[in-house]
N, C-alpha and C positions, 0 to 999 in steps of 0.2 A: 442269527438274523443281521444283516449288514444295512447301514443306513442307505447303502447305494441302492438297495432293493426299493426305495421309496422317493429318491430324488434323482432330479434331472439335473446336473451341474450348470454351472454358467462360468463364463471367462472374463477378467477384467476388461479384455480387448472390446468385449462385446458394447461397454457402456463408455469408453475412453473417447476423447474426441481425436480429431484427425491427427493432431501434434502429440498425442498421449499425455499420460497424468503427469505432474510433477512429482518430485520427490516426496513433498509434505502432504500431499493429498491422499485421502483415504482409499483410493483406486491401488494405489502404492502399497499401502500399509497393512491392507485386509488381505488374508490368505484365501484364497479359492480353492474347494474341494474337489479332488478329483477321485474317480472311484479307484484308481491303481493304487493310490496311496494307502498306507497302514491305517487300521482302525483307529479311531480318536481315542485317547487316553485320558484319563481322569486329570483334570484342570491341565489339559494340555491348551485349552484357551479358556478364556474368561466370556465370552460370548460368541452366540451361532446365528446369523441371519438365514432365517428359513422365508421361502417365498412360497405362498399356496395359491394356485390357479383354480381356484373354486368358485363359482357364484350361484351355484344352484340352490343354495339355501338363503342367498342374499335378496331377500324378498324386496319387489320393487327397485333393484340397484344393480341390475344385470350389467356386467361389463367391470365389476370391480376384481374379476379373476385377473385383469392385465395390470394390475397394479404392480406387482414385485419388479418387473424390469423397468417401468417408469419411475418407480422410488430409486431403483439402484443407479440410474442415469444422473440424478441429481444428488446423491448422496455420496458417492464416489469422487465426485467434483469437488466437496469440501475438505479443509485442510483439517489434519490431526489437531487435536488439542494439546494441553500442555504435558499430559501423560502418554507415554507410548502404549498404543492398544494392542490388544492380544484378541483379534476378531477372527472368525472364519465364515465366509459365505457357503453354506453347503448348497446353494441351488434352490429349484424350485420342486413341490409337491404338485405332480400333476394330478387333474381331476381324475377319480377312477370311475370304473363302469357306473358304479352307483354313489349319491352322496356320502352313505355309510363307508364306502370304502376309502374316500377322502379323510372322513373321522379317524378311520382306524390308521392310517398312515400318519398322520399329523400326531395323534395320540403315541404311537410308538415312538416316533422320533423326538418328540418332547420328553417322554419319559425315559428313553435312553440318555437324552444329554442331562438330565436332573440328576441321574445315575453318576454321570461324568462330572457333577458340578459345573456345569457350562450352562449359561444363561441364556435359553432361546429368545431372540427376538422375532415374533412372526408377523410377517408382513403382507397382505392381501386377502382378497376373500370378503365373505360377509360375517358378519359378528356371530352368527350360529357357531363358527369355528371355536367360540370359546368352551361350546361344550366339551369338543373334543381336547383342547387346551386343558380344561379342568379334570377330564376322564386320566390324564397322564398321572396324576396324584393319587389314585385309586390304591394303588400298591405301596404308597409311600408311609403307610402306617402313623400319619400326622393328621390333625385338623388343619383345614384350609382358611385361609381368610381371601376373599375375592372381593376386589375393588374393581367396579365399572365406572367408566367416565362416559356418560351417554345423556341425551335430552329426555329421555323415555325410559319406563320399564318394560323390558322384553318378556312381558307374561301374557301369553293369549286365552284369555278367559273364555272365549267361544270354542275351546277344543278340550275340554277336561276329560273326557272319556280315553281319548286317545291323542295326546299332546302331540302335535307336529314339531319337527325339528325343523326350525326356520331363525330367521335373523329376529322376527319378533315374538318368539316363542321359547327359546334355548333356556331364559331363567327359569322356566316352569320344569323343564327337563332337569335342570341342575338341583331346585330345591326338592324335586320329588325321587330323586337317585337313590336307590339303596345299593350298598349300605351309604350310609349319609356319613360324609366327613367333611362338610362345610360347618366351620365354627360361627364364622360372621359374614354377611355381607353389607357392602358398602356403595352407595351410589352416588358419584358426584357430578352434579350440574343438571337434574332433571329440571324440566319446565312444566309447571303445573297444567296448564292447557293441552299438554300430550299425555296428560297421566290420569287413568281410571281412577276415581276416588276409592274405589273397592281395593284397588291396587295398593294404594297407601295403607289402607286399615290392615290388608296382609303383611305389610311391611312392617307396621307397629307391633300388630301381633306377635311376629317374630323376632322382635327387638331387633331388628336390623337398621342400620345407620343411614337414611337418605337425606341428601343436602340439595335444596334448590340452587338453581343458578344464581338467583338473587343473594344468596349468601356471601358470594365471592366477587360480587361488583364493585366494591372498595378496595378489596384486599384478597388476592389470591392465598395468602401465607396459610389461613386455616385449613388448606388442602392438606398441607405436610402432615399433620400428626394422623389424619384421617388414613393416608396413605402407609405410613410408616410401619403398620403391622400388616400390610399385605404381603401374602405369598406368591399370589399372582394378580395381574392386571390386563384387563379389557379396555381397549380406547376407539370409541366409536368417533370415525372421522368427523361423523354429520353433528357432533356435539360443537363442534366449531362455526362460527356465524359464517353465513354464505361469502359475506363480503371480503372475508380471510380466506374462505376454503370453499369453492365452488364446486369441487370435485366430487359430488356427491348427489344422487337423485333426489334425495329427500333432503337437501339442503334448507337450513331455515334462517331466516332474518336475525334471529337471534342464537346467543350461544356463546361461547369463550372466544375471546380475542386470540390470535395466532402468538402473541408473545406470552399470553396465559397459559397456553397450552403447551408452550416451550417450557414455562416453569413447572407446570404439572410433571411433564416427563421428567425433567429434572430431578424433583423430588423424588420419583418413582426410582430412578436411578440411584439417588443417595440412600434408599431403603436397604437396609442390612439382610434384611430377611427375604426379599422378593428374589425368586427364582425363575419368574418367567413373565413375559409382557407380549401382547398381542396387540397390533394396529389394524382395526379392520374398515370395511367400507369406504375406503379410497376408491374413487372410481374414475379413471382416466380419461373415460367417454366424455365427461363433463367438464374437464380441465380447461383451462384458458391460459394458452403461452406458458404451459408447466409450472405456473405460479403454485396450484396445491401440491403438485408433486416436490416442489422446491420446499414448502413449509412443512410437508410430512419429514422429508429429509433432515430438516432444522430440528425438528422434533426429537427425531431419533438420534441426531448429533448431541442434543442436549440431554438426553437419556445416559447416553456414553460416558459425557462428561460427568454427569451425577455419580455414574457407576463408580467412577476413578477418583471421586472425592466421598467415597463412603468413610463414615466416621469411625466405624466398629465399635461403636458403643452401646450395644445392648446391654442394658442393667442385669446383673450387678456385680459383674466381675472385671478386675478387681474392685471390691467395695470404696478403696480410696480414691478411685476416681466419681464418685457419686455423693451428693448430698441429701440427706434424708430431711424432708420438712414435714410436721406433724399439725394438723388443724383441728380443734375440739370443735365438736359440732354444739350448735346454741343450745338444745334439748338434752345436753348432758348424757346421751345414749353411747358415746363413745369417740372416736378421733378417726381422721383419713390421714394416711400417708402418701407421700408424693416423692418421687426420686427425681433429681436433677444431675444432668451430666456436665462435669467441668470440662468436658473436652468441647460438646458442642452447643453447651447452654439449653439442650432438650428435655423436654420433660415426660414423666410417666406417673400415673397413679395406680397405687396399690388395691386391687379389689380380693378381697378373701374369698376363697373357695368356701363353700357350705360345709359344713362339719360332714366328714365320710368321702365328699366327692372327688378329693385328689389326696395321693398317700404320700407322694413326695413334695409338694408343695404347699405354701400355707396361703399363697396369694397369687393372683395373676396380675401381671403388668400391662396397662392399655396407655398408650402414648396420647398425650392430653397437650393442652396449652397453659401457659402462664395463667392465663383467665379462669381456667377451672381452678387451679389453686387458690386464687384470689376468692373465687367463690365459697370455697370450703372454708376460708379463713373468715370469711363474713357468716358462717353458720350453715350456709346453704348447702346440700349434695349436688354435685352435678348430675344431669340427665344421663352423659355417658356412664358415670358409675352405676347409675341404677340399671340400666340396659345391659351393662356388661353382668352384673350379679345376677340379674332374671337368667341370662344366657347359661351363665355356670350353674345355675339350679337346675 
């Protein structure tokens, strides 16, 4: 099966100004896929841009299927960063006869890119496409950590018997999917007035990590350890406040600032474990002077910049690159171990596997902050440690 079976290629001239691109602009740096060329090989590119022209699952946001090419017009006008890029634009997945046909096409393309160690950057469509993105990992024989940037939880409590697949319900499909290969789910930036309290109880019962927008109002840096363990990320453009990003039918006056969204994207790019990311729900029909399209282009630019600044410091090899810190609990029941990278100053905590749960490893490493270590030094067990231990059990 060839990628060309699912993709409609685009060309750089479709998005260039009349005078053409400068040699330093991404429009000159990115390679554009053509069906006549040989099939992609493993590691032949670092990243691949995929547009998805589908909005039937985008509840109350029809028009986001037009996002990919509006994004490209702005993205390719940006200049390359300090590191030469190896990016290919694969073109667009056109909406299938039925919504599930589009899901199958996206799943297949993403799965193939994962096998080739090429990171897919998915642009366009509703956030329900996250389900297809997730399904691409089904045959990877690994547990998946999923991070969602969104103002709400997309769980549809009203359709429990036959859960629909749309942008307000796709998480239910992921949580209930069998076989279950989801290890952890994290939400970044939910706004309480958009969230059913029963949904919060579900998240707590499943020991998932959910974080209110207000947690990041003073400092966006706590997002980094939340993102650091993610295998895949789904970013809802509606999580950005309407004054910075109006191009969403459900845009809200509150949300992340544009510069914070760029920092989140850069943290995502720097995550050594991340293998796919999707930017959904951008709707050009509501854009003003292409400002939101430009913001999305800048967000993706920062993701690419983060990718080329990866530290490659996943613990613990070699051990000489790390410092082990031990904190004794005040009740005398034991100690907690923390790992700090000498290369990046990033922290992890060691959470032991319950007896018999893992034959090969004694503990699970969880990204954390220095503040978690300080808490342990003071004799308190961080909540992140407890939630992780419960999931391992």
